[in-house]
ZADOZA-458863 format. One record per residue: residue in three letters; x, y, z of N, C-alpha, C in turn. Coordinates in steps of 0.05 Angstrom, whole numbers, plus 5000, padded with zeros to 4 digits. Atoms other than C-alpha are relative to their C-alpha. Layout:
REM residues N
ALAXYZXYZXYZ
...
END
This chain:
REM residues 86
MET497150145002741190515516501750195017
SER498249934981744390885579502250064989
GLY497749955009751291215556501749894980
LEU499950105029751290915496499850184976
GLU500849915029751391285424497949794986
GLU501250245022745290955386499950194970
LEU499649955028745790915316496850074996
ALA502249845018739091285275499849624986
LEU499750175015735990675244497950064977
THR498349865028737090905173498549834983
ASP501450185016733490595115502649864985
ASN498650175005740690335097500549795028
LEU499450264973741490005178497649784990
LYS503250195005733889705157500849734982
PHE499650145014736589485091503149725018
ILE498450134999743289145122499349825027
LEU500850234972739988805194497749844990
GLY502750175022733788545148500949844986
ARG499650195006737388085113499249665000
PRO500550265003735487445109502449774997
CYS497150115001740586805124501149864971
PHE499750115037739086495049501150264983
MET497649815022741287185017503649945002
PHE497449945016748587085023501649804999
ILE499450355008749586255004502550104970
GLY497749925028752986544933501950195013
LEU497749764998756687164967501949745023
ALA498050234978759886565023500849814974
SER499450145010761386174977502250124970
LEU497449895008765286704940501950135012
TRP497949954983768986954994501649605010
ARG497750384998771786075006500750014973
LYS498650085026773286104935503550225004
THR498449814986777486724954502850025023
GLY497750004969780886525020498650075021
ASP501950064983774886615060500349815021
HIS501950194990773586205127497050075016
ILE503249944983765486195139499449794993
GLU502150224981762685735173497249904984
THR502850105014757085315128497150095008
GLN502949974987751285385168499150274985
ALA500949645009747485975137499550255030
GLU499449914984746786275205502650165011
SER497050004986753886355210499750164973
GLU500649865027753886645131498750305002
GLN501749764988748487155162501450205012
ALA498949924975752687355218502250144986
TYR498349925010758387505174499750154987
PHE500949825026755987895117498850195014
ILE500249744983752388345167501550055016
HIS497749794983758388525207500850114988
LEU497549865022763088605145496950344995
MET501249745010756589065121499750175018
LEU500549854985755389435178502650045008
ASN497349884992763289565187499650084976
LEU499149925035762789795113497550315015
TYR501249784993757190265138501550225024
LEU499249854978759690495201502950184983
LYS497449895005766290715166499550214973
HIS500249815015763391015096497550104993
GLY502849875008756591145107498149934992
ALA502450005020751191205058500449824979
GLY498050125029757591015003499749675016
TRP498850325000757690255041498949944980
GLY499550155025754690034992501249904975
ASP498249975019758590224928502849925011
GLU497150204998764989874976499849765006
PHE500650175001761489304984499149794966
LYS500050195027759289164910503550054988
ASN498050145009766789354896501249725017
MET498550224996768988794943498849794989
ILE501150315003765588254918500750124968
ASP498349895017767688674843503549785001
ASP496950005001774888504863500749745011
ARG500050314990772687784897500549884969
LYS500850115011769887674829502850004983
ALA497149895008776287954791501949725001
THR497850145006781387534816498949685008
LEU501250225010776486854824501849934964
GLN500250025041777186964740501949914989
SER496349945005785087114745501449745010
THR497650264983786786474787497949704982
GLY501450215015781886094737497349805012
GLY503450074988775085974773498650104991
GLU502849835005768886134761499150205011
GLY501249764992766386764770496850064991
END
């Protein structure tokens, strides 16, 4: 990768990049119910969440998973506080 800094393929990156598209159906539904627009195609859901997780990884390193879990918990709490399902 001439001229570009290469990321090491860590276990965290393998986890993020290796998620199949059907893994995000429930999360996409939660994100939509709390205000985000995500296309309903499985590939679009996959791209949305891999992008999100990758950005969390770049910002928080190995702590990205905790940040992602906090985001999920916050979304669930928001949905419950507005009378939605959670």
